[in-house]
Residue, then its C-alpha position, 0 to 999 in steps of 0.5 A: m499500500l505504501c509503494y502504491t501511494r508512493g507511485r501514485r504521487k510521483s505520477w502526479e508530479a510528472v503530469t503536473g510538471l508537464r501541464f506547467s511546461r505546457v502553459l509556459v510555453v502557451a504564454s510565451v507564444v502569447a507574448l511573442l504574438r503581441i509583440s509581432l503585432a506591436l511591430a506590425s502596428g508600428n509602435a515598437v520601442g524606439k519609433p516616435s509616437g506620432s510619426a508621418d507614417e503612423k496610421p492610427g486605428a481604434d486603438a491606436q496611441v495618438a501623440i499631440v505635438p504642440r504647435p511652435k510659439t509665434p515670436a512676439p513683434s518685439e522679438v523679430l523686429p530690430k530694437s530701436n529708440i522712438r521718441v516723438d519731440t514736440t516743442l511749442v513756445l507760448i508767448p503772452v503779448t499785450v499791445t497798447d496805444p500811445l494812450n496806454r489803452f488795451v488794443t483788441g481785435l488784431e489778426k494773426e497777420n498783425f504779428r512777427v515773432f523772432e527767436d535769436k533774431t530768426e523769424q519763426q512760424i506762428l503755429q497757434f494764435s489766440s486772444e480768447d480769455a483763458p483760465l488763470s493761476v494767480g499769485i498775490v504777493f502782499d507786502c506787510s512790513g513796517s513801511m506799509g502801515n498807512k498803506l495796507e487799506n489801499s492795498r487790500k482795496a486794490v486786491a479786492q478790485f483785481f479780483k472783480t475781474a477774475n474769471p470763475e475757472d481761475e485759481f489764487f494763493l496768498v504770499e505775505f512777506n515781512d522779515r520773512a515770506d509765508l505762504a498765508i493761503k495755498f491754491t483756492t478758488s474761494l476769493e473771500e478766503i483770502q481778503n478775510r486773510l488780509t483784513f487781519t494783516q498786521s504791518k511790521g518788520k523788514t522787507a523780504l521781497l526777494d524771498a517772496v518771489y522765490l515762494a510764490l514762483h515755487q508754489m507756481k509749480k503747483a498751477k492747474n491752469a497754462r497761463k500763470a501770473l503774480l501780482v506783487i503790491s510793495d512799497g520798497g526794495d528788499n532789504n531782508s532776503r536770503y536770496t540774492e537779486t541775481e538768483i531770483k533774476n535768473l529764476v524769473r527768466e527760467a519760470d513761465v510766469q508773468i509778473y506784474a507789480i505795484g510799487i508803492f513809492e513816496p517821492a524821490a525827494t522824500r528824506g529818509r528813503t534808504a538805499e533799498e528803498l531807492a532801488g526799489p522802482s528798478l528792481l520791480s520793473e527789471i523782475a517785471e518786464q522779463t516776464g512780459g509783465r509790467h511794473f506800476p509805480v504809484e505815488n498816490q494811494n488812492e490810485l491803487p484799486n485802479i490800477a489793480e483793476k487795470i492789470g487784471i483787464e490787461l491779463r484778460n486782453q492778451y494775444i497768445i502766440g505759440y510757435s515750434p522753435k526753428n533751433l532744435e538743439r537742446n543746450g539749455k541756452y537762453r533765447r531771446v524773443q522779439v515781437k514785432l506788430v504790422q501796423p494796421r491801417g487807420l491806428p496810431p503807433l501800437r506798442p507790444f509787451w511780451r516775455l523776452g526770453y526763455y531757457a531752452p530744454t536739455q533733454 
């Protein structure tokens, strides 16, 4: 019995081994068939997917190749620096007759403009009342005591010529210059401040002009002007006359001055006070504005009103300079009138020059 059992076990092991060998053979054949099919369909190892001769069927794998990125124009075109430069010089011009009355109604053809003696082509011409940015530079030094009231009236009269779109600021000065009121459209605010202004101390006129020109950089209107009301020359400024004159030439701001001076024969006037009229005249004329010396205080309001009207009756001439150099040099401007028929000899006032840009 024992021998029979052992014999059957050996027979079973032999049969099982044979069957296992057959299974291995079948598996190997199936694997070879699959490799053959893969080679036939073009998906063999080493052949890139999505090649030109591949014909994918329902079970084939499709490879999507991204489209090459189109280069941006800046990557294709050569780099270049393109800059459009336009420089327009605007010159305000006031025209008066022999009686110092304003002359309106002139046309573009009545004007000729020269820069450094070279005639320029007038590209823009206007005589409309454009909004203004105006700084009131008010002297409240000790010598202004009995002149303050008429000076206040002068400012009030000047305001009567204002445009609703105008803006104003107030600089007061005695020992030092002070920005009393920043840019505002409220005329009452400035007048209320002047009501309580007291006279004391010395005269820092040049510092006041400097401060006003600095404040004017914040103006919102293209046309800018200062109205200076003072009774004498400077005697307490940190800035020198030369520095302020250079600054005035650089600034695109018209300066009008009302100088309240005692008669020249009056005793006790200092050297600074004697130089006051010429100082204000030089500063104003550089900008195309004017200086109005006054001896009779009662004339102050009328003169202030006249300045306001003059600002409203100016011609604005614009031209593009033929000199294209950006050298920062000062260029002198001259305006000549083509005399209209039937009118007496006319006189123009204009900004005498400007500094060329540097870049």
